[in-house]
C-alpha positions in Angstrom: 28.9 -13.9 34.4 31.6 -11.2 34.5 34.4 -10.3 32.1 37.0 -12.3 33.9 34.8 -15.5 33.8 34.1 -15.1 30.2 37.7 -14.6 29.4 38.6 -17.8 31.2 36.0 -19.8 29.3 37.4 -18.5 26.0 41.1 -18.8 27.1 41.7 -15.2 26.0 42.8 -12.1 27.9 40.3 -9.7 29.4 41.6 -7.0 27.1 41.1 -9.1 24.0 37.6 -10.0 25.0 36.7 -6.4 25.8 38.1 -5.2 22.5 36.2 -7.9 20.6 32.9 -6.9 22.2 33.5 -3.2 21.5 34.4 -3.6 17.9 38.0 -2.6 17.9 39.6 -3.0 14.5 42.8 -4.8 15.7 40.7 -7.9 16.7 40.2 -10.4 14.0 36.7 -11.1 12.7 37.0 -14.8 13.7 37.8 -13.8 17.3 35.1 -11.2 17.4 32.4 -13.7 16.3 33.7 -16.3 18.7 33.6 -13.9 21.6 30.1 -12.5 20.7 28.7 -16.0 20.4 30.1 -16.9 23.9 28.8 -13.7 25.4 25.3 -14.5 24.2 25.5 -18.2 25.2 26.6 -17.4 28.7 24.4 -14.3 29.2 27.3 -11.8 29.5 26.5 -8.2 29.2 29.2 -5.5 29.6 28.9 -3.3 32.7 28.0 0.0 31.0 29.4 2.1 33.9 32.7 0.4 33.8 32.8 0.5 30.0 32.0 4.3 30.1 34.9 4.9 32.5 37.3 3.1 30.3 36.2 4.8 27.0 35.2 8.2 28.3 31.7 7.7 27.1 28.4 7.6 29.0 27.2 4.5 27.2 23.6 6.0 27.2 21.4 7.1 24.3 18.9 9.9 25.0 15.3 10.2 23.9 14.0 13.7 24.6 10.2 14.1 24.3 8.9 17.6 23.8 6.0 18.5 26.1 3.7 19.1 23.1 4.4 15.5 22.0 4.2 13.6 25.3 1.2 11.6 24.0 3.7 9.8 21.9 5.0 8.0 25.0 1.7 6.1 25.3 1.4 5.4 21.6 2.1 1.8 20.6 4.1 3.0 17.6 6.5 4.8 20.0 6.6 1.7 22.2 7.5 -0.6 19.4 10.2 1.7 18.0 11.8 2.0 21.4 11.6 -1.8 21.9 13.5 -2.3 18.7 16.1 0.4 19.5 16.6 -1.0 23.1 17.4 -4.4 21.8 20.2 -2.9 19.6 21.5 -0.7 22.4 21.8 -3.7 24.8 23.7 -5.7 22.2 26.3 -3.0 22.1 26.4 -2.4 25.9 24.3 0.8 25.8 21.5 1.9 28.0 18.9 4.5 27.2 17.3 7.5 29.0 14.0 9.2 28.5 13.3 12.8 29.5 10.7 15.3 28.7 11.2 19.0 28.1 9.0 22.0 27.6 9.1 23.1 23.9 10.6 26.5 24.9 13.5 24.8 26.8 14.5 22.1 24.3 17.8 23.8 23.5 18.8 24.0 27.1 17.8 20.3 27.7 19.9 19.0 24.8 22.9 21.2 25.7 22.7 20.0 29.4 22.6 16.3 28.4 25.7 16.6 26.3 27.7 19.0 28.4 27.1 16.8 31.5 28.1 13.8 29.5 24.8 12.1 30.3 24.4 10.8 26.8 26.5 10.0 23.8 23.8 10.6 21.2 20.1 11.3 20.9 17.1 10.0 18.8 14.7 12.6 17.5 11.3 11.2 16.9 8.1 12.7 15.5 9.7 15.5 13.3 7.4 18.2 12.2 7.6 20.2 8.9 10.5 22.6 9.3 11.6 20.8 12.4 13.8 23.2 14.5 15.4 20.5 16.6 17.4 19.3 13.6 19.1 22.6 13.0 19.8 22.9 16.7 21.4 19.5 17.0 23.5 20.1 13.8 24.7 23.4 15.3 25.7 21.5 18.4 27.6 19.1 16.3 26.5 16.1 18.4 25.5 12.5 17.3 21.8 12.2 16.5 19.4 10.4 14.2 15.9 11.4 13.1 13.1 8.8 12.9 11.4 10.4 9.9 12.3 13.4 7.8 11.5 17.1 7.8 10.3 18.9 4.7 11.8 22.4 4.6 15.1 21.5 6.4 17.9 21.8 3.9 20.8 20.7 6.2 22.1 17.2 6.0 21.4 14.8 8.8 21.1 11.1 9.5 17.6 9.8 9.2 15.5 6.6 8.7 12.0 6.8 7.4 9.3 4.9 5.6 8.2 6.1 2.2 4.9 7.6 3.3 4.1 9.3 0.1 4.7 6.2 -2.0 2.7 4.0 0.3 -0.4 6.2 0.4 -0.2 6.9 -3.3 -0.2 3.1 -3.9 -3.0 2.5 -1.4 -5.2 5.2 -3.0 -4.5 3.8 -6.4 -5.5 0.3 -5.2 -8.9 1.8 -4.2 -9.2 3.6 -7.5 -8.6 0.3 -9.3 -11.5 -1.2 -7.3 -13.7 1.4 -8.8 -13.8 3.9 -5.9 -14.1 7.6 -6.7 -15.2 8.9 -3.2 -12.1 8.1 -1.2 -11.7 9.7 2.2 -8.4 10.4 4.0 -8.4 10.3 7.8 -4.9 11.6 8.4 -2.7 12.5 11.3 -1.8 16.1 12.4 -0.6 17.6 9.2 2.1 19.8 10.8 3.8 16.4 11.2 6.0 15.5 8.3 4.8 11.9 7.9 1.1 13.2 7.6 2.0 15.8 5.0 3.8 13.2 2.9 0.8 10.8 3.2 -1.6 13.5 2.1 0.7 14.3 -0.9 0.6 10.6 -2.0 -3.2 10.5 -1.7 -3.6 13.7 -3.7 -1.1 12.5 -6.4 -3.1 9.3 -6.9 -6.4 11.2 -7.3 -4.8 13.6 -9.7 -3.3 10.9 -11.9 -6.8 9.3 -12.0 -8.5 12.5 -13.0 -10.4 12.7 -9.7 -11.0 16.0 -8.0 -10.1 16.1 -4.3 -13.0 16.9 -2.0 -12.1 18.9 1.1 -15.0 17.3 2.9 -13.3 13.9 2.6 -10.0 15.0 4.1 -9.6 15.1 7.9 -6.6 15.8 10.1 -6.1 15.4 13.8 -4.3 13.3 16.4 -4.7 9.7 15.5 -7.0 8.2 18.2 -9.8 5.7 18.0 -12.4 8.4 19.0 -11.1 10.6 16.1 -11.5 7.8 13.5 -15.0 7.1 14.8 -16.1 10.7 14.9 -14.9 11.7 11.5 -16.3 8.6 9.8 -19.6 9.1 11.4 -19.7 12.7 10.2 -18.7 11.8 6.6 -21.4 9.2 6.4 -23.9 12.0 6.9 -22.7 13.8 3.7 -25.1 13.8 0.7 -22.4 11.9 -1.2 -20.5 9.9 1.5 -17.2 8.0 0.8 -17.2 4.5 -0.4 -13.6 4.0 0.8 -11.6 5.4 3.7 -7.8 5.6 4.0 -6.7 5.8 7.6 -3.3 6.9 8.7 -3.2 4.7 11.8 -4.5 1.2 12.8 -5.8 2.9 15.9 -8.0 5.4 14.0 -9.0 2.6 11.6 -10.5 0.8 14.6 -12.7 3.8 15.2 -13.6 3.8 11.5 -14.8 0.2 11.8 -16.9 1.1 14.9 -18.7 3.9 13.1 -19.4 1.7 10.1 -20.8 -1.1 12.4 -23.0 1.5 14.2 -24.3 2.7 10.8 -25.2 -0.9 9.8 -22.6 -0.9 7.0 -20.4 -3.9 6.3 -16.7 -3.1 6.0 -15.3 -4.3 2.7 -18.7 -4.5 1.0 -20.4 -1.2 1.7 -17.3 0.8 2.6 -13.7 -0.2 2.0 -11.0 0.7 4.5 -7.2 0.7 4.2 -5.1 1.4 7.3 -1.4 2.1 7.9 -0.6 -0.5 10.6 3.2 -0.2 11.3 3.1 -4.0 12.0 2.6 -3.4 15.7 3.5 -6.1 18.3 0.5 -5.6 20.6 -2.1 -4.4 18.0 -1.9 -7.1 15.4 -3.9 -6.8 12.2 -5.5 -10.2 12.4 -3.7 -13.5 12.2 -3.6 -15.7 9.1 -5.8 -13.3 7.1 -5.4 -9.6 7.8 -8.5 -7.8 9.1 -7.6 -4.6 7.3 -6.0 -4.1 4.0 -2.9 -2.2 5.1 0.3 -0.4 4.2 2.6 -2.4 6.5 6.0 -1.4 7.8 7.6 -2.7 11.0 8.4 0.2 13.3 10.2 -2.2 15.6 12.6 -3.0 12.8 13.0 0.7 12.1 14.0 1.1 15.8 16.7 -1.5 15.4 18.1 0.1 12.3 17.9 3.6 13.7 19.9 2.5 16.8 22.5 0.8 14.6 22.9 4.0 12.5 23.2 6.2 15.6 25.9 4.0 17.2 27.9 4.0 13.9 27.7 7.8 14.0 28.9 7.9 17.6 31.8 5.6 16.7 32.7 7.4 13.5 31.5 11.1 13.7 33.2 12.2 10.6 31.6 9.6 8.3 29.3 10.9 5.5 25.7 11.4 6.4 23.6 8.2 6.2 19.9 7.9 5.3 17.6 5.0 4.8 14.2 5.0 3.1 12.0 1.9 3.9 9.2 0.8 1.6 5.9 -0.2 3.1 4.2 -3.4 1.8 0.6 -3.3 0.7 -1.2 -6.3 2.4 -4.7 -7.2 1.2 -7.1 -8.1 3.9 -10.9 -8.4 4.4 -11.6 -4.7 4.6 -11.6 -3.8 0.8 -13.7 -4.7 -2.1 -15.2 -3.3 -5.3 -17.0 0.1 -5.1 -20.7 -0.5 -4.4 -23.2 0.5 -7.2 -25.2 3.4 -5.8 -27.4 3.9 -8.9 
């Protein structure tokens, strides 16, 4: 199906169909909806190269992965976010491009992409505290959106994020309400902004309950299954081990469960566990009844929304800065229960 064939089916000019698909304001909403419905029905997708030649745009969105964060590319969270974004890009006739760059050459990589006209905008993922890429892209005055936020960056920028502090405050409070006082946090790398916010929510809940944080119960590293297993095993050897564990990732939570099984402890009875699960497509938290009590937020949906926001920025570069804060849902599963009586 090409543009000419679609135009003949609709009995409209090719110009009108093209303008309807590209969101031009002079096309009525009724016509736009009719054209879009026909395009979906007949499997029409605009030729991005031809569209780019007509509009002076590349019709490509860039995802630049710093070398220090290349592990993100094999992380299911990254995959789900990209899948959501790709769906939105395709709907609007955009393609996407991935590239990696050494941390010391990021500026050159970004400048090259835009100067060559290779991309119309970029998505910045995995922001750190005081993330330098945000200031760089602002100085370049190019379209970009951040998946997350960066504490310490005062400049305005488009972002979409989940309320990490609120979700971990709520999860910790849930465990406190079950009678737990020895609550461990198995967090991500705390130079990452999301991990710092999660730690802040955890500490706030402890403080509000009059519980003193124990440094022995707070761990931080890359969120792998091995990490969750190792740190849980180590904490179980403490004189006063945790009765509950809050894990920053479903992946590390699986390691937590393995360590508890090896110690002969029953999850939800002997030790309660809450995971942040991101509602992953290929790592589901059970079926009808969740395995883990979890703070749930769809990262695929976040990818769709981020892509929409970036495409709006490309279309209207002078619009005010847009931000969106998503709230995570606390889903109760089989992994939590009342604190055990150790007396």
